C-alpha positions in Angstrom: -29.3 -10.7 34.1 -25.9 -12.0 34.8 -27.3 -15.4 35.5 -28.0 -18.8 34.0 -31.1 -21.2 34.5 -30.7 -24.7 34.8 -32.9 -27.6 34.4 -32.5 -31.3 34.6 -33.8 -34.6 34.8 -34.4 -35.9 38.5 -33.6 -38.9 39.8 -36.1 -40.9 41.9 -37.5 -38.9 45.1 -36.2 -41.7 47.4 -32.9 -41.5 45.9 -32.2 -37.9 46.5 -33.2 -35.3 48.9 -30.9 -32.5 47.2 -28.6 -31.8 44.1 -25.4 -30.5 44.0 -24.6 -27.6 40.8 -21.0 -27.4 39.6 -19.9 -24.3 37.9 -16.6 -24.2 36.2 -14.9 -22.1 33.7 -14.0 -25.3 31.6 -15.5 -28.6 30.9 -13.0 -30.3 32.9 -12.5 -27.7 35.6 -15.2 -27.0 38.1 -14.2 -24.0 40.2 -17.2 -23.8 42.7 -20.5 -25.6 43.6 -23.9 -24.7 44.8 -26.4 -27.0 46.7 -30.0 -27.0 46.2 -32.7 -26.5 49.2 -34.4 -29.7 48.3 -35.0 -32.0 45.8 -35.6 -29.9 42.7 -35.3 -30.2 39.0 -34.2 -26.9 38.3 -31.9 -23.8 39.5 -30.6 -20.6 38.7 -27.0 -19.5 39.1 -26.6 -15.9 39.3 -23.4 -13.8 39.9 -21.7 -14.6 36.7 -19.6 -12.5 34.5 -21.2 -10.9 31.0 -20.5 -12.5 27.9 -18.7 -15.3 29.5 -19.1 -19.4 28.9 -19.6 -21.3 32.0 -20.0 -25.1 32.1 -22.3 -26.8 34.4 -23.0 -30.5 35.9 -25.1 -31.8 38.4 -25.1 -34.7 41.1 -27.5 -36.0 43.3 -27.2 -36.1 47.1 -28.8 -38.3 49.8 -28.2 -38.0 53.4 -25.2 -35.9 52.6 -23.7 -38.7 50.4 -23.0 -37.6 46.8 -23.7 -39.5 43.6 -20.6 -40.8 42.4 -21.1 -39.8 38.6 -22.1 -36.5 37.8 -24.5 -35.7 34.8 -23.5 -34.4 31.4 -21.7 -31.4 31.2 -23.5 -28.7 29.6 -22.4 -25.0 28.8 -23.8 -21.5 28.6 -22.7 -18.1 27.6 -24.0 -15.1 30.0 -25.9 -12.3 27.7 -24.1 -9.0 27.8 -20.8 -7.3 26.6 -17.3 -7.8 27.6 -15.3 -4.7 27.0 -11.8 -4.8 26.8 -9.5 -1.3 26.9 -6.1 -1.3 25.0 -4.0 1.8 26.2 -2.3 3.9 23.3 -0.4 7.0 23.0 -3.1 9.8 24.0 -5.7 7.1 23.0 -7.6 4.1 24.4 -8.8 1.4 21.8 -12.2 -0.4 22.9 -13.0 -3.6 21.8 -16.1 -5.8 22.8 -17.9 -9.0 21.8 -21.3 -8.9 19.5 -24.6 -9.7 20.8 -26.4 -8.9 17.4 -27.2 -12.8 16.9 -29.5 -12.6 19.8 -30.2 -8.8 20.5 -30.8 -6.6 17.2 -29.0 -3.3 18.0 -29.2 0.0 16.6 -26.4 1.6 18.3 -24.3 1.7 21.3 -24.2 4.5 23.6 -20.5 5.2 24.9 -19.7 7.4 27.9 -16.5 8.1 29.4 -14.8 10.5 32.1 -12.1 10.9 34.6 -14.4 9.8 37.4 -16.2 6.7 37.7 -19.5 8.3 39.0 -19.1 11.3 36.5 -18.9 10.0 32.8 -19.3 13.3 31.2 -18.3 12.7 27.5 -21.0 10.7 25.4 -20.9 8.9 21.8 -23.1 7.4 19.9 -21.5 4.4 18.1 -23.2 2.4 15.0 -24.6 -0.8 16.4 -22.8 -2.9 14.1 -19.0 -1.9 15.4 -17.2 -3.9 17.6 -14.5 -1.8 18.5 -13.7 2.3 18.6 -10.7 4.5 19.4 -11.0 7.2 21.9 -8.4 10.2 20.8 -7.1 13.0 22.2 -6.8 11.9 25.9 -4.0 12.8 28.5 -1.1 10.4 29.0 -1.0 9.1 32.4 -4.7 10.1 33.5 -7.3 7.0 34.1 -10.7 7.0 32.1 -13.6 5.1 33.0 -15.6 4.0 30.0 -19.3 2.3 29.9 -20.9 0.9 26.9 -24.6 0.4 26.6 -26.5 -1.4 24.1 -29.3 0.5 22.4 -32.4 -1.8 20.7 -33.6 -0.7 17.1 -36.6 0.9 19.3 -34.8 2.7 21.2 -34.3 0.8 24.3 -31.1 1.4 26.5 -30.1 -2.2 28.0 -28.6 -0.8 31.0 -28.7 -4.7 32.4 -26.1 -5.5 29.6 -23.9 -2.6 30.0 -20.2 -2.9 30.4 -17.8 -1.0 32.9 -14.2 -0.9 32.0 -10.9 1.8 32.7 -7.8 2.4 31.1 -4.8 5.0 31.1 -3.1 6.2 27.9 0.5 6.1 28.0 3.3 6.9 25.5 5.3 9.7 24.5 2.1 12.1 24.6 1.9 15.5 26.5 1.8 15.3 30.1 0.7 18.3 31.8 3.2 19.9 34.4 2.3 22.2 37.3 3.1 25.8 37.0 4.0 25.4 33.2 3.4 28.3 31.1 2.9 26.8 27.7 2.6 23.1 26.6 5.6 23.5 24.1 8.8 25.3 23.7 8.9 26.5 20.2 12.5 26.6 18.9 13.6 30.1 17.1 12.9 30.4 13.5 15.6 29.7 11.3 17.2 32.3 9.0 15.7 33.2 5.8 17.3 31.5 2.7 20.1 33.4 1.0 18.5 34.4 -2.6 20.5 33.2 -5.6 20.6 35.0 -8.8 20.3 33.4 -12.1 24.2 32.9 -12.4 24.0 31.0 -9.0 26.1 34.3 -7.3 24.4 36.1 -3.9 23.4 39.3 -4.6 26.1 40.7 -2.1 28.7 39.5 -4.5 27.5 41.4 -7.2 27.2 44.5 -5.2 30.7 44.2 -4.2 31.9 43.8 -8.0 29.8 46.7 -9.0 31.6 48.9 -6.2 34.9 47.5 -7.2 34.1 48.6 -10.9 33.1 52.1 -9.9 36.3 52.9 -7.9 38.3 51.5 -10.9 36.5 53.5 -13.5 37.2 56.7 -10.9 40.7 56.0 -10.7 41.1 55.6 -14.4 39.5 58.8 -15.2 41.3 60.8 -12.7 44.7 59.4 -13.9 43.5 60.3 -17.4 42.4 63.9 -16.2 45.8 64.5 -14.5 47.8 63.1 -17.8 45.6 65.5 -20.0 46.5 68.6 -17.5 50.1 67.7 -17.3 50.6 67.3 -21.1 48.7 70.8 -21.7 50.7 72.4 -19.2 54.0 71.2 -20.9 53.0 72.3 -24.3 52.0 76.0 -22.7 55.4 76.2 -21.3 57.0 75.5 -24.9 55.0 77.9 -26.4 55.8 80.8 -23.8 59.6 80.0 -24.3 59.5 80.3 -27.8 57.5 83.6 -28.4 59.8 85.1 -25.5 62.9 84.3 -28.0 
């Protein structure tokens, strides 16, 4: 895997004793080249990135003299997954290319963890998916992720697996050493003041009732004293009359 096999039409044997293979990321940009050991008509270029398109061209060499013209440019895409990680708030969004056109899939095995060699968490994802979001992660902690295709018969294509990493960010919870709790809760608000049908609080009605009771008590007390005073005056008047 991670390789492309090339084959070309060779020139006359006496015109070349080796070939030079050019490799590039664009048709007009070759970043490096490889020389064959002999006058052959095929070669394999290895060590390429998965799910990446490369461009190739070939020249003939005779006694270290290179032909002036390159062959026609050919392109090939390396089989495999290309996994991208987009950090979010307590989450990581994963995106990858589809390989279903060349390899029918039943599912993907998603593994992740905080140590590259120990991916303790596992998920099975639908084989038609091209993205997935990991949630409830810790901001500021780096996570390592591996995505492995699973064929319809259940074979894990480890050679086509993709690795990536990402660190969630945002306004999420950050663990603090010595913290007794994750959040400080505010004190509860006071209970709402109940309102009577007339729109007055019960405490107002209590005051009115108390005031009315005092007024009634004072009125009755005044009425009683007034009655006693009138009765006393009447008795004194009658007493004077009978003495006479």
